[in-house]
C-alpha positions, 0 to 999 in steps of 0.5 A: 365197871362195877359188877356183882354176881350172886348165884342162888339155886332153887328147884331146877332153876339157876337165878342170878342177881346182877348189878351193873353200873348200879343197876339191880335186877333178877334174871333167869334162864327161862325154859319154854319162853323166847324173845321174838322179833329181835334176832340179829344172828343165828348159828348152830352149836355143839354145846350151850356154852358156845351161845354165851361165848358168842353173845359176849363177843357181840356188842349188840347181843343183849340176850339169846334164845336157845333152840333145844332140839336143833342146838341153835343159838339166836342172838337178840339185840334186846332183853325181855325187860326192854320188850316184854310184849315180845317175850312169848311162850315157845316150848322149843326154846329157852331164853337167857340174858347176857350176864357178862359185860352187857352194853347198856341199851343206848350207850353206843350207836351199835346198841341204840334204842328206839326211845328213852322209855325203852332204855328205862325199861331195859336198864331199870328204874335207877338209870340216870338222865343224860344223852343216849343213842336213839334210832327214833325213826328206824332208819339205822342212823342213831343220834345222841338225844337227851333222855329225862328218865324221870319224865314219867314221874313228874307232875306236868300240866301239858296243854296243846293248841292245834289248828290248820287252815288254807289249801293244805290244811287237811294234810298239815292237820294230819301231820299235827295229829301225828306229832301230838300223839308221839309227843304225848306218848313220852309222858305218863298221862294220869291224874297224879302225873301228867294231865292233858288239855287241848284247845282246837282252833281249826275254827273259832278257838274252843277248849275241848279237853281240861286238866280235870277231865282225867284223860289217860294216854289211850283215850286222849290220843283216841280223842285227838284222832277224832277231831274233825279237823279244818273246815269253815271259818278258821280260828286264830292263834291269839284266840287259842292263847286266850282260851288257854289263859282263861279256861285251861291254865286255871285251878278251876279246870284242874291246873296244879299250882306247882306242876310244870306247865307246858304249852305245845303250839302246833301252827302253820305260822299264819299269825302276826307275832308282833300283834299286841294280842300275841305279845300280851298273851306270851308275856302272861305265859312267861310271867306264870312260868308256862314253858312254850314249845313250838312245832311249826309246820311250814316252809318259812325259813328262819326262826325269828318268828317262832322265837317271839312265842317260844320259851327257847331256841331248843323248843322250836322245831320246823320238822321235815315230814319224814322227821315228824315222829323223831322230833316229837319224841325228842322234844319232851325230854329237852323240855323237861330238862332240869336247871339249877340256875339261870345261867343253865337256863340260858345255856340251854337256849332260853333267851327271855326274862321271865319265870322258870322252874329251877331245882334249888335243893339236892334233897327236894324234887319240888321245883321252885319258881324263879325269875331270871333277869337280864337273860340277854347278858352272859350273867343272868340273875335269879330273883324271887317274885314276892307273891304276897305283894309290896305291901307285905315286903318292906323295910323302914328306917323311921324318919322322925326324931323326938327332941327329948328321946329319953322322955317317953314315946311322944312329944315335940319332934326335931325339925331335921329328919334322921339322915339314915331314914328310908322306906323301901318296898320290894316286889322281887328280891335277889337270890344267891342260888348257890347259898340260898341267901337273899342278897338284901341290898339289891334294889333292882325290883324295889321302890324307895319312897323317901330317903335311902334304900333300906335292905330287905329284912332291916329296920330301925329308927332314931326316935326314942331311947325309951324301952316302952313297947310302943316306942319302936317306929322302924319296922320290916316284914318278910313275906314269902307266902306263895313262893314255896320258900321259907326262912331257914329255922336257924335264921334269927335277927339281932339288934344294934342299938343304943341304949343296949338294953333295948330290944325288938318289939312285936317280933313274929315268925310264922310256924312255917317260916314264911313270914317274919316281921318286927319293929326296931329302933332306939337312939339310934338303933336297927335290927337285921339278920344275925348272920348278915343274910336271910337264908332260905329253904324250899318247902318240900313235898317230894323228897329226893329218893334214896336208891336201895342197894341190890340186896336190901 
């Protein structure tokens, strides 16, 4: 373990700046203060250094209180950073953190935490996302749980649908409310971080909270607790989904285009998962990269029903009543796990073809919306959905040829068409997620109207050898608007042409690199990316942070 301890003396105060595992923090021996409620061992000493020695021998010891008049040590299994609300004035004591070989909270079952947030508070902002030991329900049984330590920093649009019916509706709904409150407790609910929305389908579905209502965590959970609950004619899950689509995930109601969209479904399972209404709504959500989490309050065995609506196996929970809180606190971190490829998405339990948010750049925190194709196989593939449409993403090698190509740009045409002709329109293009190169000759989501398949970003003709500005008939257009990607600045196009004096015509590249187009040809001639590939970069609004050194 790398550690650095620097001591500074000031008036009546010993201060240490401690760095352990990259963690920067200031600690002091603080007189007149004590950490209450986390003492696991008490004993008498003859000198204060015995407290330090005893603390260092106990893996659970994170800090201690020293009772001045009685010369007693109280070993704590938390620090004041982990539990600031329990750090209280006490004239008879002083508090000291363990400075040597303190086991980070959550690093083993012996030092398990109660939540991911507690670990982050204890260990500082530079703590990394990984699995930690948590005792989520206070049973003394710690389990390994993935913690996303950036979950509170992310932009998330988080919607809930909640409703119950039948003989047990009241008790089931109470469980749903408990799950919802503990689920949302893992997020930083605010205008710029996590926004919340809610559709109530205890009766006919009604959207009661919208993203632009600017709820914070306290007033949202208070509102949820005030929902009347079941009564009268019950609503339907399909009706709730329709409300989410039409009234919740809309920019008019505060949805942010590049926030992560999560829909939490709290249900008893009283719906037909094979109905056209449910299937159509789920298809729409998946097309728009809405991540669907299912809490099924039911005794129904198996997960086949829930797989039809959930985004992945790991996002399905059928909790026992005693584990409602535990599961509600675990799932947000599983749902927020970041992926860099469709293979990672599949490995984590997602199984449907559709759009997912992938992190394609180490230098940028912005996720990119990627279509994962062939998720049923062991080798799913990444595609970019071209939001600007096929009419703006095409590659044409012109079919017609002049009988006298050196005579100008018009005239009699040959009776036979150019053998390498083709017109191809693209709705999605294949992306090599490692190199960020478009694989231009993959035509899975392309349509060729005539002739050969023409690679994305290529054009040409065999029409005329004239250098006139109106002679080029082949053309291409690359339009990445709406994808949050752009063509890298150093990507250019080259011409392969006879006569060699001919050039591209009407070559245009937008200032942001999202749109590139040109006309190309000759007798015969083509144009294509100079290095053989169109290489992309994400449009970055959130650069990856660089951590400062301890003393910077």
